[in-house]
Residue frames relative to the residue before (quaternion, step in Angstrom):
aa qw qx qy qz dx dy dz
M 1.0000 0.0000 0.0000 0.0000 0.00 0.00 0.00
L 0.6292 0.5252 -0.3346 0.4651 3.57 1.04 -0.75
L 0.6439 0.5150 -0.3220 0.4653 3.58 1.00 -0.82
V 0.6397 0.5217 -0.3253 0.4612 3.59 0.97 -0.81
L 0.6854 0.4784 -0.2895 0.4665 3.58 0.86 -0.95
A 0.6589 0.5072 -0.3176 0.4558 3.59 0.95 -0.84
T 0.6632 0.5002 -0.3145 0.4594 3.59 0.90 -0.87
G 0.6632 0.5053 -0.3108 0.4563 3.57 0.90 -0.89
S 0.6608 0.5076 -0.3113 0.4569 3.58 0.97 -0.84
I 0.6560 0.5090 -0.3170 0.4583 3.60 0.93 -0.87
V 0.6599 0.4986 -0.3130 0.4668 3.60 0.91 -0.90
A 0.6596 0.5041 -0.3169 0.4586 3.59 0.93 -0.82
L 0.6660 0.4948 -0.3076 0.4659 3.61 0.99 -0.78
V 0.6751 0.5005 -0.3051 0.4479 3.59 0.92 -0.88
T 0.7675 0.3663 -0.1938 0.4891 3.58 0.85 -0.95
G 0.3483 -0.7325 0.5107 0.2853 3.57 1.06 -0.70
W 0.6009 0.5522 -0.3447 0.4639 3.56 1.28 0.27
P 0.3969 -0.7306 0.4970 0.2482 3.64 -0.56 1.06
V 0.6444 0.5244 -0.3290 0.4488 3.57 0.97 -0.84
A 0.6267 0.5293 -0.3389 0.4606 3.60 1.03 -0.75
G 0.6271 0.5303 -0.3418 0.4568 3.59 1.04 -0.69
I 0.6428 0.5101 -0.3211 0.4727 3.57 1.01 -0.81
L 0.6682 0.4941 -0.2986 0.4693 3.57 0.93 -0.91
G 0.6296 0.5304 -0.3356 0.4578 3.59 1.06 -0.69
G 0.6494 0.5023 -0.3168 0.4751 3.58 1.02 -0.76
V 0.6324 0.5178 -0.3286 0.4733 3.57 1.03 -0.79
A 0.6502 0.5159 -0.3177 0.4584 3.58 0.99 -0.84
A 0.6540 0.5127 -0.3205 0.4547 3.60 0.95 -0.82
F 0.6747 0.4848 -0.2911 0.4744 3.57 1.13 -0.62
A 0.7932 0.3810 -0.1662 0.4450 3.58 0.84 -1.01
L 0.6745 0.5575 -0.3169 0.3659 3.61 0.98 -0.72
P 0.5998 0.5766 -0.4018 0.3825 3.69 0.87 -0.64
P 0.6709 0.4636 -0.3378 0.4700 3.68 0.84 -0.71
V 0.6257 0.5400 -0.3424 0.4468 3.59 1.11 -0.64
L 0.7256 0.4447 -0.2448 0.4646 3.57 0.92 -0.93
R 0.6209 0.5507 -0.3479 0.4361 3.57 1.14 -0.51
T 0.4290 -0.6851 0.5264 0.2636 3.56 -0.97 0.89
P 0.3646 -0.7662 0.4796 0.2235 3.61 -0.54 1.09
S 0.4289 -0.6584 0.5491 0.2848 3.52 -1.24 0.51
L 0.1179 -0.8509 0.5119 0.0094 3.54 -0.31 1.31
G 0.6235 0.6113 -0.3370 0.3521 3.57 1.20 -0.28
A 0.5059 0.6877 -0.4247 0.3013 3.59 1.19 -0.36
S 0.6840 0.4862 -0.2926 0.4585 3.58 0.84 -0.95
S 0.6672 0.4923 -0.3027 0.4700 3.59 0.92 -0.89
A 0.6476 0.5141 -0.3214 0.4615 3.60 0.97 -0.81
R 0.6504 0.5101 -0.3221 0.4615 3.59 1.00 -0.77
A 0.6645 0.4914 -0.3062 0.4724 3.59 0.96 -0.84
E 0.6329 0.5178 -0.3298 0.4718 3.59 1.02 -0.76
A 0.6389 0.5188 -0.3239 0.4667 3.57 1.04 -0.76
V 0.6221 0.5309 -0.3395 0.4647 3.59 1.03 -0.74
A 0.6395 0.5218 -0.3242 0.4622 3.58 1.00 -0.81
G 0.6670 0.5014 -0.3036 0.4599 3.57 0.95 -0.87
W 0.6670 0.4875 -0.3065 0.4728 3.58 0.95 -0.82
T 0.6026 0.5572 -0.3545 0.4480 3.60 1.08 -0.69
E 0.6573 0.4936 -0.3100 0.4777 3.57 1.00 -0.78
L 0.6142 0.5329 -0.3499 0.4651 3.59 1.08 -0.66
I 0.6368 0.5145 -0.3199 0.4769 3.59 0.99 -0.85
R 0.6454 0.5282 -0.3180 0.4508 3.57 0.93 -0.91
D 0.6851 0.4833 -0.2923 0.4601 3.59 0.85 -0.96
A 0.6518 0.5127 -0.3250 0.4546 3.59 0.99 -0.81
M 0.6799 0.4725 -0.2941 0.4774 3.59 0.99 -0.80
S 0.5931 0.5535 -0.3682 0.4542 3.59 1.15 -0.51
A 0.6744 0.4655 -0.2844 0.4976 3.57 1.21 -0.52
S 0.6077 -0.6149 0.3197 0.3878 3.56 1.22 0.67
A 0.4321 0.6630 -0.4920 0.3628 3.57 1.10 0.63
G 0.4781 -0.6475 0.5071 0.3082 3.57 -1.12 0.65
L 0.6939 -0.4886 0.3207 0.4207 3.55 -1.26 0.33
A 0.6759 0.4852 -0.3032 0.4646 3.59 0.81 -0.95
Q 0.6587 0.4989 -0.3115 0.4693 3.56 0.95 -0.84
A 0.6402 0.5289 -0.3289 0.4496 3.59 0.98 -0.81
I 0.6427 0.5175 -0.3283 0.4597 3.59 1.00 -0.79
V 0.6627 0.4987 -0.3075 0.4664 3.59 0.92 -0.88
V 0.6648 0.5149 -0.3093 0.4442 3.59 0.93 -0.89
T 0.7421 0.4228 -0.2315 0.4657 3.58 0.94 -0.88
S 0.4757 0.7056 -0.4404 0.2861 3.61 1.18 -0.23
R 0.6966 0.4654 -0.2807 0.4684 3.60 1.03 -0.71
A 0.7309 0.3989 -0.2311 0.5033 3.59 1.21 -0.46
A 0.3936 0.7324 -0.4778 0.2836 3.60 1.25 0.10
P 0.6079 -0.5602 0.4055 0.3901 3.62 -1.09 0.59
P 0.6251 -0.6003 0.3430 0.3623 3.62 -0.97 0.80
A 0.6201 0.5871 -0.3606 0.3751 3.61 0.97 -0.76
I 0.7986 0.2038 -0.1136 0.5548 3.62 1.07 -0.65
R 0.3484 0.7751 -0.4799 0.2180 3.61 1.23 0.10
P 0.6494 0.5036 -0.3597 0.4419 3.68 0.81 -0.75
A 0.6610 0.5029 -0.3139 0.4599 3.59 0.97 -0.82
V 0.6522 0.5026 -0.3163 0.4711 3.60 1.00 -0.80
Q 0.6580 0.4978 -0.3159 0.4684 3.60 0.94 -0.79
L 0.6304 0.5119 -0.3345 0.4782 3.57 1.07 -0.68
L 0.6132 0.5390 -0.3355 0.4700 3.58 1.10 -0.73
A 0.6636 0.4934 -0.3028 0.4739 3.59 0.92 -0.88
T 0.6399 0.5217 -0.3276 0.4594 3.59 1.02 -0.75
R 0.6410 0.5174 -0.3265 0.4635 3.59 0.96 -0.79
L 0.6623 0.4953 -0.3150 0.4657 3.58 0.91 -0.86
A 0.6674 0.5041 -0.3058 0.4549 3.59 0.97 -0.84
S 0.6962 0.4615 -0.2767 0.4752 3.59 1.14 -0.58
G 0.6567 -0.5690 0.2945 0.3979 3.58 1.26 0.20
V 0.4078 0.6943 -0.4936 0.3286 3.60 1.21 0.21
A 0.5406 -0.6306 0.4461 0.3335 3.58 -0.97 0.83
M 0.6173 -0.5865 0.3799 0.3614 3.58 -1.08 0.77
E 0.6751 0.5034 -0.3138 0.4386 3.60 0.81 -0.94
A 0.6765 0.4852 -0.2989 0.4665 3.59 0.87 -0.90
A 0.6529 0.5151 -0.3171 0.4560 3.59 0.97 -0.83
L 0.6612 0.5024 -0.3138 0.4603 3.59 0.96 -0.82
R 0.6517 0.5034 -0.3242 0.4657 3.59 0.98 -0.78
E 0.6399 0.5031 -0.3260 0.4808 3.58 1.03 -0.70
F 0.6068 0.5423 -0.3479 0.4654 3.58 1.10 -0.68
A 0.6494 0.5074 -0.3197 0.4676 3.61 0.92 -0.85
A 0.6513 0.5034 -0.3150 0.4724 3.59 1.03 -0.77
D 0.6417 0.5242 -0.3271 0.4543 3.61 1.06 -0.69
V 0.7116 0.4521 -0.2624 0.4695 3.60 0.90 -0.92
E 0.0890 -0.8423 0.5226 0.0974 3.59 1.05 -0.84
D 0.5387 0.5707 -0.4385 0.4380 3.55 0.69 1.12
P 0.5464 -0.6360 0.4271 0.3384 3.63 -0.93 0.82
A 0.6139 0.5497 -0.3596 0.4377 3.61 1.05 -0.68
A 0.6511 0.4985 -0.3173 0.4763 3.59 0.99 -0.78
D 0.6082 0.5536 -0.3559 0.4439 3.58 1.06 -0.69
L 0.6489 0.5186 -0.3239 0.4529 3.59 0.95 -0.84
V 0.6652 0.4945 -0.3058 0.4686 3.57 0.92 -0.89
V 0.6553 0.5067 -0.3153 0.4631 3.58 0.94 -0.87
C 0.6295 0.5263 -0.3413 0.4585 3.61 0.98 -0.76
A 0.6486 0.5050 -0.3220 0.4697 3.60 0.97 -0.80
L 0.6750 0.4829 -0.2961 0.4727 3.59 0.95 -0.82
L 0.6217 0.5318 -0.3404 0.4634 3.58 1.09 -0.67
L 0.6326 0.5166 -0.3308 0.4728 3.58 1.02 -0.78
A 0.6522 0.5214 -0.3170 0.4498 3.56 1.01 -0.81
T 0.7056 0.4572 -0.2756 0.4660 3.59 1.02 -0.70
T 0.7537 0.3947 -0.2159 0.4791 3.61 1.09 -0.62
A 0.8018 0.2638 -0.1249 0.5214 3.58 1.06 -0.75
Q 0.4050 -0.7315 0.4625 0.2948 3.58 1.26 0.15
A 0.0562 0.8362 -0.5400 0.0773 3.56 0.86 1.03
Q 0.3835 -0.7290 0.5264 0.2107 3.53 -1.00 0.90
K 0.8371 0.2047 -0.1548 0.4831 3.53 -1.32 0.44
L 0.0983 0.8286 -0.5416 0.1024 3.56 0.90 0.94
T 0.6249 0.5492 -0.3554 0.4261 3.60 1.00 -0.74
D 0.6382 0.5108 -0.3321 0.4706 3.60 1.03 -0.71
V 0.6389 0.5229 -0.3233 0.4625 3.57 1.01 -0.81
L 0.6633 0.5008 -0.3105 0.4613 3.59 0.92 -0.86
G 0.6373 0.5195 -0.3322 0.4622 3.59 1.00 -0.74
A 0.6552 0.5008 -0.3112 0.4723 3.58 0.99 -0.82
L 0.6396 0.5218 -0.3253 0.4613 3.59 1.02 -0.77
A 0.6317 0.5305 -0.3351 0.4552 3.59 1.00 -0.78
S 0.6634 0.4927 -0.3033 0.4745 3.59 0.93 -0.89
S 0.6579 0.5084 -0.3141 0.4582 3.59 0.95 -0.87
T 0.6427 0.5273 -0.3264 0.4498 3.59 1.00 -0.80
R 0.6542 0.5039 -0.3207 0.4639 3.58 0.96 -0.80
E 0.6229 0.5163 -0.3419 0.4781 3.59 1.05 -0.65
D 0.6402 0.5190 -0.3195 0.4676 3.58 1.04 -0.77
V 0.6232 0.5309 -0.3351 0.4663 3.59 1.05 -0.75
A 0.6471 0.5126 -0.3195 0.4652 3.59 0.94 -0.85
M 0.6460 0.5108 -0.3214 0.4674 3.58 1.02 -0.77
R 0.6333 0.5258 -0.3344 0.4588 3.60 0.97 -0.81
Q 0.6658 0.5058 -0.3124 0.4509 3.58 0.93 -0.84
R 0.6346 0.5131 -0.3361 0.4703 3.59 1.04 -0.70
V 0.6504 0.5087 -0.3173 0.4665 3.58 0.97 -0.81
D 0.6470 0.5139 -0.3220 0.4623 3.59 0.95 -0.84
A 0.6439 0.5205 -0.3259 0.4564 3.58 1.00 -0.78
S 0.6678 0.4956 -0.3095 0.4610 3.59 0.99 -0.78
R 0.6691 0.4881 -0.3033 0.4712 3.60 1.12 -0.58
A 0.5206 0.6621 -0.4188 0.3395 3.59 1.16 -0.42
G 0.6528 0.5191 -0.3203 0.4493 3.60 0.98 -0.81
V 0.6503 0.5005 -0.3204 0.4732 3.58 0.99 -0.78
R 0.6248 0.5301 -0.3423 0.4599 3.62 0.99 -0.76
S 0.6451 0.5148 -0.3210 0.4645 3.57 0.98 -0.84
G 0.6448 0.5211 -0.3201 0.4585 3.58 1.01 -0.77
V 0.6410 0.5195 -0.3218 0.4644 3.59 0.99 -0.81
R 0.6581 0.4986 -0.3148 0.4683 3.60 0.93 -0.86
T 0.6400 0.5255 -0.3322 0.4516 3.60 0.99 -0.78
I 0.6492 0.5159 -0.3148 0.4619 3.57 0.96 -0.86
V 0.6695 0.5004 -0.3055 0.4561 3.57 0.89 -0.90
L 0.6760 0.4895 -0.3019 0.4608 3.61 0.84 -0.94
F 0.6523 0.5068 -0.3197 0.4641 3.59 0.96 -0.83
S 0.6625 0.5161 -0.3142 0.4427 3.59 0.89 -0.89
V 0.6861 0.4761 -0.2899 0.4674 3.57 0.84 -0.96
S 0.6554 0.5086 -0.3167 0.4599 3.59 0.93 -0.86
F 0.6447 0.5291 -0.3240 0.4466 3.60 0.97 -0.83
V 0.6616 0.4955 -0.3112 0.4689 3.59 0.94 -0.86
V 0.6466 0.5167 -0.3252 0.4574 3.61 0.95 -0.84
L 0.6575 0.5052 -0.3105 0.4649 3.60 0.94 -0.84
L 0.6326 0.5186 -0.3359 0.4669 3.58 1.02 -0.73
L 0.6546 0.5145 -0.3174 0.4538 3.58 0.96 -0.84
I 0.6997 0.4686 -0.2738 0.4646 3.59 1.04 -0.75
F 0.8348 0.2593 -0.0874 0.4778 3.57 0.72 -1.10
A 0.7986 0.1879 -0.1101 0.5612 3.63 1.13 -0.32
S 0.0699 0.8422 -0.5306 0.0646 3.55 0.82 0.98
S 0.5957 0.5742 -0.3700 0.4225 3.61 1.11 -0.56
Y 0.5919 0.5750 -0.3589 0.4361 3.58 1.15 -0.60
L 0.7324 0.4036 -0.2183 0.5031 3.58 1.12 -0.70
A 0.3817 0.7675 -0.4575 0.2365 3.60 1.26 -0.04
P 0.6258 0.5546 -0.3736 0.4015 3.68 0.88 -0.70
Y 0.6013 0.5702 -0.3719 0.4182 3.60 1.14 -0.44
G 0.5552 0.6345 -0.3876 0.3728 3.60 1.24 -0.20
S 0.6070 0.5540 -0.3586 0.4427 3.59 1.20 -0.34
V 0.6777 -0.4708 0.3608 0.4347 3.55 -1.31 0.18
T 0.6570 0.4941 -0.3075 0.4792 3.56 0.96 -0.86
G 0.6384 0.5282 -0.3228 0.4575 3.58 1.03 -0.77
Q 0.6384 0.5177 -0.3275 0.4661 3.57 1.03 -0.76
M 0.6315 0.5219 -0.3271 0.4710 3.57 1.06 -0.75
M 0.6667 0.4872 -0.2997 0.4778 3.57 0.98 -0.83
L 0.6219 0.5358 -0.3361 0.4617 3.57 1.06 -0.74
A 0.6347 0.5151 -0.3259 0.4750 3.58 1.01 -0.79
L 0.6501 0.5124 -0.3169 0.4630 3.59 1.01 -0.82
V 0.6514 0.5014 -0.3142 0.4749 3.58 0.96 -0.88
G 0.6556 0.5184 -0.3180 0.4476 3.59 0.94 -0.85
M 0.6569 0.5017 -0.3147 0.4666 3.59 0.97 -0.82
C 0.6380 0.5162 -0.3292 0.4671 3.59 1.02 -0.76
Y 0.6568 0.5069 -0.3142 0.4615 3.58 0.97 -0.84
V 0.6609 0.4963 -0.3092 0.4704 3.59 0.91 -0.90
G 0.6496 0.5149 -0.3185 0.4598 3.59 0.98 -0.80
G 0.6681 0.4955 -0.3035 0.4649 3.59 0.94 -0.86
L 0.6440 0.5119 -0.3184 0.4710 3.56 1.03 -0.80
G 0.6415 0.5250 -0.3261 0.4545 3.57 1.01 -0.77
L 0.6445 0.5103 -0.3241 0.4682 3.60 1.01 -0.75
M 0.6411 0.5104 -0.3314 0.4676 3.59 1.02 -0.72
L 0.6597 0.5128 -0.3173 0.4484 3.57 0.97 -0.81
R 0.5825 0.5770 -0.3767 0.4311 3.59 1.13 -0.53
L 0.6168 0.5622 -0.3448 0.4297 3.59 1.14 -0.57
V 0.7783 0.3426 -0.1685 0.4984 3.58 1.05 -0.70
R 0.5656 0.5923 -0.4019 0.4096 3.59 1.20 -0.15
P 0.3856 -0.7334 0.5009 0.2502 3.62 -0.61 1.04
R 0.4300 -0.6893 0.5216 0.2606 3.53 -1.03 0.80
P 0.5427 -0.6123 0.4466 0.3621 3.59 -1.04 0.66
A 0.4633 -0.6996 0.4751 0.2648 3.54 -0.87 1.00
L 0.4811 -0.6616 0.4988 0.2863 3.54 -1.10 0.75
R 0.1553 -0.8036 0.5718 0.0560 3.56 -0.74 1.09
L 0.4637 -0.6797 0.5026 0.2653 3.52 -1.14 0.74
L 0.7629 0.2558 -0.1346 0.5784 3.57 1.12 -0.68
G 0.4364 -0.7032 0.4955 0.2637 3.55 -0.97 0.87
S 0.6434 -0.5290 0.3915 0.3911 3.53 -1.33 0.15
D 0.6066 0.5341 -0.3596 0.4662 3.56 1.25 -0.26
P 0.4189 -0.7395 0.4598 0.2575 3.62 -0.49 1.07
G 0.6597 0.5276 -0.3216 0.4279 3.56 1.12 -0.51
R 0.5704 0.6072 -0.3816 0.4004 3.58 1.26 -0.18
């Protein structure tokens, strides 16, 4: 907030235009996330870790281990991305928490659709005595890995659009700064009341267009089967 206020105040003092100060504050607030390269691997790494842990559970249960025992055994070998959540799940089970409640809390801790699918399969196994659970877990692991590959392809296709958005923003800001330095007379009409109104209109159009472009590259939140509330 201090950066936004400082930027807006400096722009307003340099240009003498109140609307320019407002637009400068908006730019200081909105542009850093646009220019920053997003970290896209966290979600894919978490889903890949869920697939790996699912296979560990499957292998442990194939060796005649019960579900609770399989979870405890695999907690130390779980992939790093979800290991804390798996160890917390094993601790809850060891302390006497019911299997269903512990699994729902695990899904809330991981917060990933892939974990929700695995938890749903395990919940069915604990409540309905589902047969061939190991086959189901193996199929879920394969499906999760296919989903991870799809996410990576989508992220790669969005990378070019993100680069285009950053180029447009940098060019626009640089062009305005150069005009203020070397061609201030060209921008003089914006100093009037009517000019300020037009500047506000231009700024709103630019912000709206930038927002529409960002919608093209912003990933949509994945649909989850289980809510973040463990009691749901």
